[in-house]
DSSP file (Angstrom, degrees, kcal/mol; ACC not computed):
  #  RESIDUE AA STRUCTURE BP1 BP2  ACC     N-H-->O    O-->H-N    N-H-->O    O-->H-N    TCO  KAPPA ALPHA  PHI   PSI    X-CA   Y-CA   Z-CA
    1    1 A M     >        0   0    0      0, 0.0     4,-2.2     0, 0.0     5,-0.2   0.000 360.0 360.0 360.0 -44.6   10.0   13.4   -5.2
    2    2 A T  H  >  +     0   0    0      1,-0.2     4,-2.5     2,-0.2     5,-0.2   0.876 360.0  55.0 -59.6 -40.4   10.1   12.8   -1.4
    3    3 A R  H  > S+     0   0    0      2,-0.2     4,-2.7     1,-0.2    -1,-0.2   0.900 107.8  48.5 -58.6 -42.6    6.3   13.1   -1.2
    4    4 A I  H  > S+     0   0    0      2,-0.2     4,-2.9     1,-0.2    -2,-0.2   0.942 111.9  48.8 -64.2 -44.2    5.9   10.3   -3.9
    5    5 A L  H  X S+     0   0    0     -4,-2.2     4,-2.7     1,-0.2    -2,-0.2   0.899 113.5  47.0 -64.4 -39.9    8.3    8.0   -2.1
    6    6 A I  H  X S+     0   0    0     -4,-2.5     4,-2.3     2,-0.2    -1,-0.2   0.928 113.2  49.1 -66.4 -41.7    6.5    8.6    1.3
    7    7 A G  H  X S+     0   0    0     -4,-2.7     4,-2.0     2,-0.2    -2,-0.2   0.916 112.4  47.6 -65.7 -43.2    3.1    8.1   -0.3
    8    8 A F  H  X S+     0   0    0     -4,-2.9     4,-2.0     2,-0.2    -2,-0.2   0.918 111.8  50.3 -61.3 -44.4    4.4    4.8   -2.0
    9    9 A A  H  X S+     0   0    0     -4,-2.7     4,-2.5     1,-0.2    -2,-0.2   0.887 110.1  50.5 -61.7 -39.4    5.9    3.6    1.4
   10   10 A M  H  X S+     0   0    0     -4,-2.3     4,-2.8     1,-0.2     5,-0.2   0.893 108.9  51.4 -65.8 -39.6    2.6    4.3    3.2
   11   11 A A  H  X S+     0   0    0     -4,-2.0     4,-1.9     1,-0.2    -1,-0.2   0.882 111.1  47.8 -68.7 -34.5    0.6    2.4    0.5
   12   12 A V  H  X S+     0   0    0     -4,-2.0     4,-2.2     2,-0.2     5,-0.2   0.934 112.5  48.8 -68.1 -46.9    2.9   -0.6    0.9
   13   13 A V  H  X S+     0   0    0     -4,-2.5     4,-2.0     1,-0.2    -2,-0.2   0.926 112.1  48.8 -57.7 -45.8    2.7   -0.5    4.7
   14   14 A L  H  X S+     0   0    0     -4,-2.8     4,-1.1     1,-0.2    -1,-0.2   0.887 111.3  50.3 -64.0 -38.5   -1.1   -0.3    4.6
   15   15 A A  H  < S+     0   0    0     -4,-1.9    -1,-0.2    -5,-0.2    -2,-0.2   0.866 113.4  45.0 -68.0 -33.2   -1.2   -3.2    2.2
   16   16 A L  H  < S+     0   0    0     -4,-2.2    -2,-0.2     1,-0.2    -1,-0.2   0.781 119.2  40.8 -80.9 -25.0    1.0   -5.4    4.4
   17   17 A T  H  < S+     0   0    0     -4,-2.0     2,-0.7    -5,-0.2    -2,-0.2   0.501  88.1 103.1 -99.7  -2.4   -0.8   -4.5    7.6
   18   18 A S     X  -     0   0    0     -4,-1.1     4,-0.8     1,-0.2     3,-0.4  -0.703  54.8-160.6 -86.4 116.1   -4.4   -4.6    6.4
   19   19 A G  H >> S+     0   0    0     -2,-0.7     3,-0.7     1,-0.2     4,-0.7   0.857  91.6  59.8 -60.3 -35.3   -6.1   -7.8    7.5
   20   20 A A  H >4 S+     0   0    0      1,-0.2     3,-0.6     2,-0.2    -1,-0.2   0.868 101.4  54.7 -61.6 -34.7   -8.7   -7.3    4.7
   21   21 A Q  H 34 S+     0   0    0     -3,-0.4    -1,-0.2     1,-0.2    -2,-0.2   0.742 111.1  43.3 -70.1 -22.3   -6.0   -7.4    2.1
   22   22 A S  H << S+     0   0    0     -4,-0.8    -1,-0.2    -3,-0.7    -2,-0.2   0.459  75.5 135.5-107.5   1.3   -4.6  -10.7    3.2
   23   23 A K    <<  -     0   0    0     -4,-0.7    42,-0.1    -3,-0.6   128,-0.1  -0.193  63.4-101.2 -57.8 142.2   -7.7  -12.8    3.8
   24   24 A A        -     0   0    0    127,-0.1     2,-0.3    41,-0.1    -1,-0.1  -0.272  37.1-168.7 -62.0 142.3   -7.5  -16.3    2.3
   25   25 A T        -     0   0    0     -3,-0.1     2,-0.5   132,-0.0   132,-0.0  -0.891  37.7 -90.5-123.9 162.6   -9.2  -17.0   -1.0
   26   26 A E        -     0   0    0     -2,-0.3     2,-0.2   133,-0.0     0, 0.0  -0.618  45.9-155.6 -79.9 127.3   -9.7  -20.5   -2.4
   27   27 A F        -     0   0    0     -2,-0.5     2,-0.6     1,-0.0    18,-0.1  -0.572  22.3-104.1 -96.3 160.4   -6.7  -21.3   -4.6
   28   28 A T        -     0   0    0     -2,-0.2     2,-0.2    16,-0.1    -1,-0.0  -0.791  41.8-151.9 -85.7 121.0   -6.7  -23.9   -7.5
   29   29 A F        -     0   0    0     -2,-0.6     2,-0.3    15,-0.2    17,-0.1  -0.604  14.3-171.8 -97.4 152.8   -4.9  -27.0   -6.3
   30   30 A Q  E     -A   43   0A   0     13,-2.6    13,-2.7    15,-0.2     2,-0.4  -0.984  31.4-106.5-140.0 151.1   -2.9  -29.5   -8.3
   31   31 A K  E     -A   42   0A   0     -2,-0.3     2,-0.5    11,-0.2    11,-0.2  -0.596  31.7-163.2 -76.1 129.6   -1.4  -32.8   -7.3
   32   32 A V  E     -A   41   0A   0      9,-3.3     9,-2.3    -2,-0.4     2,-0.3  -0.977  10.0-178.4-117.9 128.1    2.4  -32.8   -6.9
   33   33 A K  E     -A   40   0A   0     -2,-0.5     2,-0.4     7,-0.2     7,-0.2  -0.951   9.5-174.2-127.1 146.2    4.3  -36.1   -6.9
   34   34 A S  E  >> -A   39   0A   0      5,-2.3     5,-1.6    -2,-0.3     4,-1.1  -0.932  14.0-167.2-142.6 114.9    7.9  -36.8   -6.5
   35   35 A E  T  45S+     0   0    0     -2,-0.4     3,-0.2     2,-0.2    -1,-0.1   0.927  96.9  49.9 -64.1 -42.0    9.5  -40.3   -6.8
   36   36 A K  T  45S+     0   0    0      1,-0.2    -1,-0.2     2,-0.1    -2,-0.0   0.938 115.8  41.9 -63.4 -46.0   12.7  -39.1   -5.3
   37   37 A A  T  45S-     0   0    0      2,-0.2    -1,-0.2    18,-0.0    -2,-0.2   0.656 102.0-139.4 -74.4 -15.1   10.9  -37.4   -2.3
   38   38 A R  T  <5 +     0   0    0     -4,-1.1   132,-1.4     1,-0.2   133,-0.8   0.922  64.9 101.0  53.2  48.0    8.6  -40.5   -2.1
   39   39 A M  E   < -AB  34 169A   0     -5,-1.6    -5,-2.3   130,-0.3     2,-0.3  -0.977  54.3-155.5-153.3 161.3    5.6  -38.3   -1.5
   40   40 A S  E     +AB  33 168A   0    128,-2.1   128,-2.5    -2,-0.3     2,-0.3  -0.981  18.9 164.2-137.0 150.8    2.6  -36.7   -3.0
   41   41 A V  E     -A   32   0A   0     -9,-2.3    -9,-3.3    -2,-0.3     2,-0.5  -0.977  36.6-116.3-158.9 152.7    0.7  -33.6   -1.9
   42   42 A E  E     +A   31   0A   0    121,-0.4   -11,-0.2   120,-0.3   124,-0.2  -0.851  38.4 179.6 -94.1 126.7   -1.9  -31.1   -3.4
   43   43 A M  E     -A   30   0A   0    -13,-2.7   -13,-2.6    -2,-0.5     2,-1.8  -0.893  38.8-109.3-125.7 156.1   -0.5  -27.6   -3.6
   44   44 A P  S    S-     0   0    0      0, 0.0   -15,-0.2     0, 0.0     2,-0.2  -0.427  91.5 -18.5 -87.3  68.0   -2.1  -24.3   -4.9
   45   45 A G  S    S-     0   0    0     -2,-1.8   -15,-0.2   -15,-0.1    -2,-0.1  -0.633 102.3 -41.5 128.3 175.9    0.0  -24.1   -8.1
   46   46 A Q        -     0   0    0     -2,-0.2     2,-0.1   -17,-0.1   -14,-0.0  -0.654  65.6-130.5 -76.7 121.7    3.2  -25.4   -9.6
   47   47 A P        -     0   0    0      0, 0.0     2,-0.4     0, 0.0    13,-0.2  -0.389   7.7-122.6 -76.7 150.8    5.9  -25.5   -6.8
   48   48 A E  E     -C   59   0B   0     11,-3.1    11,-2.1    -2,-0.1     2,-0.4  -0.774  33.8-149.3 -80.8 134.1    9.3  -24.1   -7.2
   49   49 A E  E     +C   58   0B   0     -2,-0.4     2,-0.3     9,-0.2     9,-0.2  -0.903  21.2 170.8-111.6 138.3   11.7  -26.9   -6.5
   50   50 A S  E     -C   57   0B   0      7,-2.1     7,-3.2    -2,-0.4     2,-0.3  -0.976  25.0-129.1-141.3 155.5   15.1  -26.6   -4.9
   51   51 A K  E     -C   56   0B   0     -2,-0.3     5,-0.3     5,-0.2     2,-0.2  -0.768  18.3-167.9-103.0 145.7   17.6  -29.1   -3.6
   52   52 A T        -     0   0    0      3,-3.0     3,-0.4    -2,-0.3     5,-0.0  -0.704  43.5 -97.0-118.6 179.0   19.4  -28.9   -0.2
   53   53 A D  S    S+     0   0    0     -2,-0.2     3,-0.1     1,-0.2    20,-0.0   0.676 124.8  30.2 -73.0 -13.5   22.4  -30.9    1.0
   54   54 A R  S    S-     0   0    0     18,-0.1    20,-3.7     1,-0.0     2,-0.3   0.287 130.0 -35.9-124.7   9.6   19.9  -33.4    2.7
   55   55 A G  E     - D   0  73B   0     -3,-0.4    -3,-3.0    18,-0.2     2,-0.3  -0.942  69.6 -65.9 171.4-149.0   16.8  -33.3    0.6
   56   56 A E  E     -CD  51  72B   0     16,-0.7    16,-1.9    -2,-0.3     2,-0.4  -0.944  26.3-142.8-138.8 154.3   14.5  -31.2   -1.6
   57   57 A I  E     -CD  50  71B   0     -7,-3.2    -7,-2.1    -2,-0.3     2,-0.4  -0.964   7.2-169.7-120.9 138.2   12.0  -28.3   -1.1
   58   58 A F  E     +CD  49  70B   0     12,-3.4    12,-2.6    -2,-0.4     2,-0.4  -0.994  19.6 172.7-126.5 122.4    8.8  -27.8   -2.9
   59   59 A E  E     -CD  48  69B   0    -11,-2.1   -11,-3.1    -2,-0.4     2,-0.4  -0.991  18.1-173.7-139.9 134.8    7.2  -24.3   -2.3
   60   60 A V  E     - D   0  68B   0      8,-2.7     8,-2.9    -2,-0.4     3,-0.1  -0.996   5.9-170.6-126.3 131.0    4.3  -22.3   -3.7
   61   61 A K  E     +     0   0B   0     -2,-0.4     6,-0.2     6,-0.2    -2,-0.0  -0.833   8.3 176.6-118.0  90.0    3.6  -18.7   -2.9
   62   62 A P  E    S+     0   0B   0      0, 0.0     2,-0.3     0, 0.0    -1,-0.1   0.645  70.8   0.2 -74.8 -11.7    0.1  -18.2   -4.4
   63   63 A S  E >  S- D   0  66B   0      3,-0.8     3,-0.7    -3,-0.1   -41,-0.0  -0.948  84.5 -91.3-158.0 177.0    0.0  -14.6   -3.0
   64   64 A L  T 3  S+     0   0    0     -2,-0.3   -42,-0.1     1,-0.2     3,-0.0   0.741 122.9  47.4 -63.8 -22.4    2.1  -12.1   -1.0
   65   65 A F  T 3  S+     0   0    0    -44,-0.1    84,-2.4   -42,-0.1     2,-0.4   0.486 105.1  59.0-104.9  -5.9    0.5  -13.4    2.2
   66   66 A F  E <   -DE  63 148B   0     -3,-0.7    -3,-0.8    82,-0.2     2,-0.4  -0.981  49.0-175.7-135.7 139.5    0.7  -17.1    1.9
   67   67 A T  E     - E   0 147B   0     80,-1.9    80,-2.4    -2,-0.4     2,-0.5  -0.999   7.0-164.7-130.4 130.7    3.4  -19.8    1.5
   68   68 A Y  E     +DE  60 146B   0     -8,-2.9    -8,-2.7    -2,-0.4     2,-0.4  -0.969  22.3 179.0-110.6 125.0    2.7  -23.6    1.1
   69   69 A H  E     +DE  59 145B   0     76,-2.5    76,-2.5    -2,-0.5     2,-0.4  -0.991  18.6 175.4-140.5 135.7    6.0  -25.6    1.7
   70   70 A V  E     +DE  58 144B   0    -12,-2.6   -12,-3.4    -2,-0.4     2,-0.3  -0.997  14.2 160.8-135.1 133.1    7.0  -29.2    1.7
   71   71 A E  E     -DE  57 143B   0     72,-2.0    72,-2.9    -2,-0.4     2,-0.4  -0.980  22.6-148.2-143.7 158.0   10.5  -30.5    2.2
   72   72 A Y  E     -DE  56 142B   0    -16,-1.9   -16,-0.7    -2,-0.3     2,-0.4  -0.978   4.3-157.7-127.1 150.4   12.2  -33.7    3.2
   73   73 A L  E     -DE  55 141B   0     68,-2.8    68,-2.2    -2,-0.4     2,-0.3  -0.991  15.8-138.4-120.7 118.7   15.4  -34.2    5.1
   74   74 A D  E     - E   0 140B   0    -20,-3.7     2,-0.6    -2,-0.4    66,-0.3  -0.603  16.6-142.4 -75.8 137.1   17.3  -37.5    4.8
   75   75 A I        +     0   0    0     64,-2.9    -1,-0.0    -2,-0.3   -21,-0.0  -0.900  32.9 159.6-104.0 119.5   18.6  -38.6    8.1
   76   76 A T        +     0   0    0     -2,-0.6    -1,-0.1     5,-0.0    64,-0.0   0.573  40.5 100.8-115.2 -15.7   22.0  -40.3    7.8
   77   77 A D     >  -     0   0    0      1,-0.2     4,-2.8     2,-0.0     3,-0.4  -0.621  64.8-145.1 -77.2 121.2   23.5  -40.0   11.4
   78   78 A P  H  > S+     0   0    0      0, 0.0     4,-1.9     0, 0.0    -1,-0.2   0.819  99.1  55.5 -56.9 -30.5   23.1  -43.5   13.1
   79   79 A V  H  > S+     0   0    0      2,-0.2     4,-0.5     1,-0.2    -2,-0.0   0.918 111.7  43.6 -66.7 -41.0   22.5  -41.7   16.5
   80   80 A I  H >4 S+     0   0    0     -3,-0.4     3,-1.0     2,-0.2    -1,-0.2   0.905 110.7  54.0 -70.9 -43.6   19.6  -39.8   15.0
   81   81 A I  H 3< S+     0   0    0     -4,-2.8    -1,-0.2     1,-0.2    -2,-0.2   0.906 110.0  48.9 -57.1 -39.8   18.2  -42.8   13.1
   82   82 A A  H 3< S+     0   0    0     -4,-1.9    -1,-0.2    -5,-0.2    -2,-0.2   0.625  92.1 106.7 -76.2 -11.7   18.1  -44.7   16.4
   83   83 A M  S << S-     0   0    0     -3,-1.0     2,-0.2    -4,-0.5    -3,-0.0  -0.322  86.5 -94.7 -72.3 149.5   16.4  -41.9   18.3
   84   84 A D     >  -     0   0    0      1,-0.1     4,-2.3     2,-0.1     5,-0.1  -0.446  34.1-138.9 -59.1 127.5   12.7  -42.0   19.3
   85   85 A K  H  > S+     0   0    0      1,-0.2     4,-2.5     2,-0.2     5,-0.2   0.839 100.2  54.6 -64.4 -36.2   10.9  -40.2   16.4
   86   86 A S  H  > S+     0   0    0      2,-0.2     4,-1.8     1,-0.2    -1,-0.2   0.917 110.4  46.7 -66.2 -42.5    8.5  -38.4   18.7
   87   87 A E  H  > S+     0   0    0      2,-0.2     4,-2.0     1,-0.2    -2,-0.2   0.903 110.2  53.6 -63.5 -41.4   11.5  -36.9   20.6
   88   88 A L  H  X S+     0   0    0     -4,-2.3     4,-2.2     1,-0.2    -2,-0.2   0.934 109.7  47.8 -57.6 -49.0   13.2  -36.0   17.4
   89   89 A M  H  X S+     0   0    0     -4,-2.5     4,-2.5     1,-0.2    -1,-0.2   0.851 108.8  53.2 -63.8 -33.5   10.2  -34.1   16.2
   90   90 A K  H  X S+     0   0    0     -4,-1.8     4,-2.3     2,-0.2    -1,-0.2   0.887 110.2  48.4 -68.8 -36.0    9.9  -32.3   19.5
   91   91 A R  H  X S+     0   0    0     -4,-2.0     4,-1.6     2,-0.2    -2,-0.2   0.883 110.7  50.7 -67.4 -38.3   13.6  -31.2   19.2
   92   92 A F  H  X S+     0   0    0     -4,-2.2     4,-1.5     2,-0.2    -2,-0.2   0.909 110.0  50.6 -67.4 -43.1   13.0  -30.1   15.7
   93   93 A R  H  X S+     0   0    0     -4,-2.5     4,-2.4     1,-0.2     3,-0.2   0.914 106.9  54.3 -59.2 -42.8    9.9  -28.1   16.8
   94   94 A D  H  < S+     0   0    0     -4,-2.3    -1,-0.2     1,-0.2    -2,-0.2   0.836 103.8  55.1 -65.9 -29.4   12.0  -26.5   19.5
   95   95 A L  H  < S+     0   0    0     -4,-1.6     3,-0.4     1,-0.2    -1,-0.2   0.886 111.5  44.7 -64.4 -37.9   14.5  -25.3   17.0
   96   96 A I  H  < S+     0   0    0     -4,-1.5     2,-0.9     1,-0.2     3,-0.2   0.874 114.8  50.6 -69.7 -39.2   11.8  -23.6   15.0
   97   97 A D    ><  +     0   0    0     -4,-2.4     3,-1.1     1,-0.2    -1,-0.2  -0.505  60.8 148.5-103.0  63.0   10.2  -22.1   18.2
   98   98 A M  T 3  S+     0   0    0     -2,-0.9    -1,-0.2    -3,-0.4    -2,-0.1   0.802  76.1  51.5 -66.9 -26.1   13.2  -20.5   19.9
   99   99 A D  T 3  S-     0   0    0     -3,-0.2    -1,-0.2    24,-0.1    -2,-0.1   0.456 109.7-121.7 -92.7  -1.8   10.9  -17.8   21.4
  100  100 A K    <   +     0   0    0     -3,-1.1    -2,-0.1    -6,-0.2    -3,-0.1   0.950  62.9 142.3  62.5  53.0    8.4  -20.3   22.8
  101  101 A T        +     0   0    0     22,-0.1    22,-0.7     0, 0.0     2,-0.2  -0.079  16.2 150.1-114.0  33.3    5.4  -19.0   21.0
  102  102 A I  E     -F  122   0B   0     20,-0.2    20,-0.2     1,-0.2     3,-0.1  -0.480  21.9-178.2 -68.6 130.9    3.7  -22.3   20.3
  103  103 A A  E    S+     0   0B   0     18,-1.8     2,-0.3     1,-0.4    -1,-0.2   0.694  71.0  10.4-102.0 -22.0    0.0  -21.9   20.1
  104  104 A M  E     +F  121   0B   0     17,-0.7    17,-1.8     2,-0.0    -1,-0.4  -0.982  61.6 175.4-154.6 143.1   -0.9  -25.6   19.5
  105  105 A D  E     +F  120   0B   0     -2,-0.3     2,-0.3    15,-0.2    15,-0.2  -0.908  13.6 151.2-155.6 120.1    1.1  -28.7   19.6
  106  106 A K  E     -F  119   0B   0     13,-2.7    13,-2.8    -2,-0.3     2,-0.2  -0.999  41.3-109.4-153.0 153.7   -0.2  -32.3   19.2
  107  107 A E  E     +F  118   0B   0     -2,-0.3    11,-0.3    11,-0.2     2,-0.3  -0.528  38.3 176.6 -79.5 150.9    1.0  -35.7   18.0
  108  108 A R  E     -F  117   0B   0      9,-2.5     9,-2.3    -2,-0.2     2,-0.3  -0.847  17.0-145.6-139.4 175.5   -0.4  -37.1   14.8
  109  109 A S  E     -F  116   0B   0     -2,-0.3     2,-0.5     7,-0.2     5,-0.1  -0.976  12.9-133.5-143.2 158.4    0.0  -40.1   12.6
  110  110 A L  E   > -F  115   0B   0      5,-1.6     5,-2.1    -2,-0.3     4,-0.4  -0.954  51.5 -39.5-121.0 126.6   -0.1  -40.6    8.9
  111  111 A G  T > 5S-     0   0    0     -2,-0.5     3,-1.5     3,-0.2    -1,-0.0   0.157  94.4 -44.5  63.4-174.4   -1.9  -43.4    6.9
  112  112 A D  T 3 5S+     0   0    0      1,-0.3    -1,-0.2     2,-0.1    -2,-0.0   0.800 134.9  60.3 -61.9 -28.8   -2.3  -47.1    7.6
  113  113 A A  T 3 5S-     0   0    0     -3,-0.2    -1,-0.3     1,-0.0    -2,-0.2   0.591 102.4-134.1 -78.1  -8.7    1.3  -47.4    8.5
  114  114 A K  T < 5 -     0   0    0     -3,-1.5    -3,-0.2    -4,-0.4    -2,-0.1   0.928  24.6-162.5  54.5  50.5    0.8  -44.8   11.4
  115  115 A V  E   < -F  110   0B   0     -5,-2.1    -5,-1.6     1,-0.1    -1,-0.2  -0.440  27.8-107.7 -60.6 127.3    3.9  -42.9   10.4
  116  116 A P  E     +F  109   0B   0      0, 0.0    20,-2.3     0, 0.0     2,-0.3  -0.312  51.0 167.7 -62.3 141.5    4.6  -40.7   13.6
  117  117 A G  E     -FG 108 135B   0     -9,-2.3    -9,-2.5    18,-0.2     2,-0.3  -0.933  25.2-153.0-148.4 172.5    3.9  -37.1   13.2
  118  118 A R  E     -FG 107 134B   0     16,-2.1    16,-3.0    -2,-0.3     2,-0.4  -0.990   5.1-162.7-147.6 146.5    3.5  -33.8   15.0
  119  119 A E  E     +FG 106 133B   0    -13,-2.8   -13,-2.7    -2,-0.3     2,-0.3  -0.997  20.7 154.8-132.8 136.7    1.5  -30.6   14.3
  120  120 A F  E     -FG 105 132B   0     12,-2.3    12,-3.2    -2,-0.4     2,-0.4  -0.980  30.8-133.9-154.3 165.5    2.1  -27.2   15.9
  121  121 A R  E     +FG 104 131B   0    -17,-1.8   -18,-1.8    -2,-0.3   -17,-0.7  -0.947  22.6 179.0-120.9 143.8    1.6  -23.6   15.3
  122  122 A V  E     -FG 102 130B   0      8,-1.9     8,-2.7    -2,-0.4     2,-0.7  -0.999  28.9-127.9-145.8 147.1    4.1  -20.9   16.0
  123  123 A K  E     - G   0 129B   0    -22,-0.7     6,-0.2    -2,-0.3   -24,-0.1  -0.847  22.4-178.0 -93.2 119.8    4.3  -17.1   15.6
  124  124 A T  E     -     0   0B   0      4,-1.2     5,-0.2    -2,-0.7    -1,-0.1   0.641  68.8  -5.1 -95.2 -15.8    7.4  -16.2   13.6
  125  125 A S  E >  S- G   0 128B   0      3,-1.3     3,-0.6     0, 0.0    -1,-0.2  -0.947  87.5 -84.0-159.5 172.6    7.0  -12.5   13.7
  126  126 A P  T 3  S+     0   0    0      0, 0.0     3,-0.0     0, 0.0    -3,-0.0   0.753 130.7  27.0 -57.9 -21.7    4.4  -10.0   14.9
  127  127 A V  T 3  S+     0   0    0     23,-0.0    23,-3.1    22,-0.0     2,-0.4   0.433 110.4  76.3-120.0   0.6    2.5  -10.4   11.6
  128  128 A A  E <   -GH 125 149B   0     -3,-0.6    -3,-1.3    21,-0.2    -4,-1.2  -0.911  50.2-178.4-120.8 141.6    3.4  -14.0   10.5
  129  129 A D  E     -GH 123 148B   0     19,-2.2    19,-2.4    -2,-0.4     2,-0.4  -0.983  10.2-152.5-132.9 144.8    2.2  -17.4   11.7
  130  130 A L  E     -GH 122 147B   0     -8,-2.7    -8,-1.9    -2,-0.3     2,-0.5  -0.933   8.3-161.0-115.6 143.2    3.0  -21.0   10.7
  131  131 A R  E     -GH 121 146B   0     15,-2.0    15,-1.9    -2,-0.4     2,-0.4  -0.999  27.3-172.4-113.0 119.8    1.1  -24.1   10.9
  132  132 A V  E     -GH 120 145B   0    -12,-3.2   -12,-2.3    -2,-0.5     2,-0.4  -0.909  18.4-173.2-121.9 139.0    3.6  -27.0   10.7
  133  133 A R  E     -GH 119 144B   0     11,-2.6    11,-3.1    -2,-0.4     2,-0.4  -0.997   8.9-168.3-126.4 139.7    3.2  -30.8   10.4
  134  134 A L  E     -GH 118 143B   0    -16,-3.0   -16,-2.1    -2,-0.4     2,-0.4  -0.955   4.0-172.6-121.5 145.6    6.2  -33.1   10.6
  135  135 A Y  E     -GH 117 142B   0      7,-1.9     7,-3.1    -2,-0.4     2,-0.5  -0.996   7.3-161.8-133.8 138.8    6.3  -36.8    9.8
  136  136 A C  E     - H   0 141B   0    -20,-2.3     5,-0.2    -2,-0.4     2,-0.1  -0.963   9.6-179.6-132.2 120.7    9.3  -39.0   10.5
  137  137 A T        -     0   0    0      3,-2.9     3,-0.4    -2,-0.5    35,-0.0  -0.303  56.7 -78.9 -94.5-172.4   10.1  -42.4    8.9
  138  138 A E  S    S+     0   0    0      1,-0.2     3,-0.1    -2,-0.1    34,-0.0   0.887 125.8  11.2 -58.8 -40.1   13.2  -44.3   10.0
  139  139 A K  S    S+     0   0    0      1,-0.1   -64,-2.9   -63,-0.0     2,-0.3   0.107 121.8  57.0-130.6  22.6   15.6  -42.3    7.8
  140  140 A R  E     -E   74   0B   0     -3,-0.4    -3,-2.9   -66,-0.3     2,-0.4  -0.980  54.3-156.2-155.0 143.1   13.6  -39.2    6.6
  141  141 A M  E     -EH  73 136B   0    -68,-2.2   -68,-2.8    -2,-0.3     2,-0.4  -0.957  11.5-153.5-114.2 137.5   11.7  -36.3    8.1
  142  142 A Y  E     -EH  72 135B   0     -7,-3.1    -7,-1.9    -2,-0.4     2,-0.5  -0.932   7.5-164.6-109.8 134.1    9.0  -34.5    6.1
  143  143 A V  E     +EH  71 134B   0    -72,-2.9   -72,-2.0    -2,-0.4     2,-0.4  -0.976  10.1 176.0-123.7 121.4    8.2  -30.9    7.0
  144  144 A L  E     +EH  70 133B   0    -11,-3.1   -11,-2.6    -2,-0.5     2,-0.3  -0.966   8.1 163.9-121.4 138.7    5.1  -29.3    5.7
  145  145 A Y  E     -EH  69 132B   0    -76,-2.5   -76,-2.5    -2,-0.4     2,-0.4  -0.999  29.4-152.1-152.5 156.6    3.9  -25.8    6.6
  146  146 A V  E     -EH  68 131B   0    -15,-1.9   -15,-2.0    -2,-0.3     2,-0.5  -0.997  19.3-159.9-120.0 128.5    1.6  -23.0    5.6
  147  147 A E  E     -EH  67 130B   0    -80,-2.4   -80,-1.9    -2,-0.4     2,-0.4  -0.944   6.6-169.1-109.7 133.8    2.7  -19.5    6.5
  148  148 A A  E     -EH  66 129B   0    -19,-2.4   -19,-2.2    -2,-0.5     2,-0.5  -0.974  10.1-150.8-121.9 133.6    0.1  -16.7    6.7
  149  149 A V  E    S- H   0 128B   0    -84,-2.4   -21,-0.2    -2,-0.4   -22,-0.0  -0.931  81.4 -13.4-105.7 123.7    0.9  -13.0    7.0
  150  150 A N  S    S+     0   0    0    -23,-3.1  -128,-0.2    -2,-0.5    -1,-0.2   0.752 122.8  83.3  62.8  26.7   -1.7  -10.8    8.8
  151  151 A D    >   +     0   0    0    -24,-0.3     3,-1.6    -3,-0.2     4,-0.4  -0.354  41.1 164.5-161.3  68.5   -4.2  -13.7    8.6
  152  152 A E  G >  S+     0   0    0      1,-0.3     3,-1.6     2,-0.2     4,-0.2   0.832  78.5  65.1 -56.4 -33.9   -3.8  -16.3   11.4
  153  153 A D  G >  S+     0   0    0      1,-0.3     3,-1.7     2,-0.2    -1,-0.3   0.736  86.2  72.2 -65.1 -21.3   -7.4  -17.6   10.6
  154  154 A A  G X  S+     0   0    0     -3,-1.6     3,-1.7     1,-0.3     6,-0.4   0.763  82.3  70.6 -64.1 -24.6   -6.1  -18.8    7.1
  155  155 A L  G <  S+     0   0    0     -3,-1.6    -1,-0.3    -4,-0.4    -2,-0.2   0.673 101.8  44.4 -67.4 -15.3   -4.2  -21.5    8.9
  156  156 A D  G <  S+     0   0    0     -3,-1.7    -1,-0.3    -4,-0.2    -2,-0.2   0.198  91.8 122.7-106.6   8.1   -7.6  -23.1    9.6
  157  157 A S  S <> S-     0   0    0     -3,-1.7     4,-2.6     1,-0.1     5,-0.2  -0.191  77.0-109.8 -74.0 165.7   -8.9  -22.6    6.1
  158  158 A K  H  > S+     0   0    0      1,-0.2     4,-2.7     2,-0.2     5,-0.2   0.873 119.6  54.1 -57.5 -37.6  -10.2  -25.2    3.7
  159  159 A D  H  > S+     0   0    0      2,-0.2     4,-2.3     1,-0.2    -1,-0.2   0.947 109.1  46.3 -66.8 -45.0   -7.1  -24.7    1.5
  160  160 A A  H  > S+     0   0    0     -6,-0.4     4,-2.4     1,-0.2     5,-0.2   0.918 114.6  47.8 -61.0 -43.9   -4.7  -25.2    4.4
  161  161 A D  H  X S+     0   0    0     -4,-2.6     4,-3.2     1,-0.2     5,-0.3   0.913 110.2  52.0 -59.2 -44.6   -6.6  -28.3    5.5
  162  162 A R  H  X S+     0   0    0     -4,-2.7     4,-1.6    -5,-0.2  -120,-0.3   0.902 110.0  49.9 -59.6 -44.8   -6.6  -29.6    1.9
  163  163 A F  H  < S+     0   0    0     -4,-2.3     4,-0.5     2,-0.2  -121,-0.4   0.976 117.2  38.9 -62.9 -55.3   -2.8  -29.2    1.6
  164  164 A F  H >< S+     0   0    0     -4,-2.4     3,-1.2     1,-0.2    -2,-0.2   0.932 117.0  49.6 -61.8 -47.0   -2.0  -31.0    5.0
  165  165 A D  H 3< S+     0   0    0     -4,-3.2    -1,-0.2     1,-0.3    -2,-0.2   0.744 105.6  57.4 -74.0 -21.0   -4.6  -33.7    4.6
  166  166 A S  T 3< S+     0   0    0     -4,-1.6    -1,-0.3    -5,-0.3    -2,-0.2   0.594  78.8 115.6 -81.3  -5.3   -3.6  -34.6    1.0
  167  167 A F    <   +     0   0    0     -3,-1.2     2,-0.3    -4,-0.5  -126,-0.2  -0.403  41.1 174.5 -70.4 134.1    0.0  -35.3    2.0
  168  168 A E  E     -B   40   0A   0   -128,-2.5  -128,-2.1    -2,-0.1     2,-0.6  -0.998  32.9-136.8-138.0 141.5    1.0  -39.0    1.4
  169  169 A I  E     -B   39   0A   0     -2,-0.3  -130,-0.3  -130,-0.2  -131,-0.1  -0.895  21.5-168.2 -92.4 121.0    4.2  -40.9    1.7
  170  170 A T        +     0   0    0   -132,-1.4     2,-0.3    -2,-0.6  -131,-0.2   0.557  62.5   2.6 -97.4  -7.0    4.2  -43.1   -1.3
  171  171 A A              0   0    0   -133,-0.8    -1,-0.2     1,-0.0     0, 0.0  -0.970 360.0 360.0-165.8 162.1    7.1  -45.5   -0.5
  172  172 A K              0   0    0     -2,-0.3   -34,-0.1    -3,-0.1    -1,-0.0   0.506 360.0 360.0 -90.0 360.0    9.5  -46.2    2.3
């Protein structure tokens, strides 16, 4: 029995650590719209939706190795509403990146309204990487990310670009 358990454990470890097992494949995307979230985005499948105390989360895990995530956070504190949005996004980034493992960090903007944004990458564990985009309106922050396990190159894939580039804020 012990041999079977050890063999099973080895198979799982090999599957999780094998780069060949996790390489990105092209997923089938669908448009996801939410009036309450005031956004639309293309995601690789129907997202699981959940509510938080300040917003909603939309998440798709098309395989063991990839997660596509969008959430919004409503900003209600007058001090934070008055804050410079670029500074707010930097502080949010720093909360995610406690270990200072940022590989890329740049300002972005979204659409004709030039909604302020920021994109960065961070290593969240020895085998997992995130590519994150933040957009901040006056009273709401949108957080988008793709997480890849054992496949940092997947963060630059056509699928990841499609996800990020399809994001739109549909109303203020």
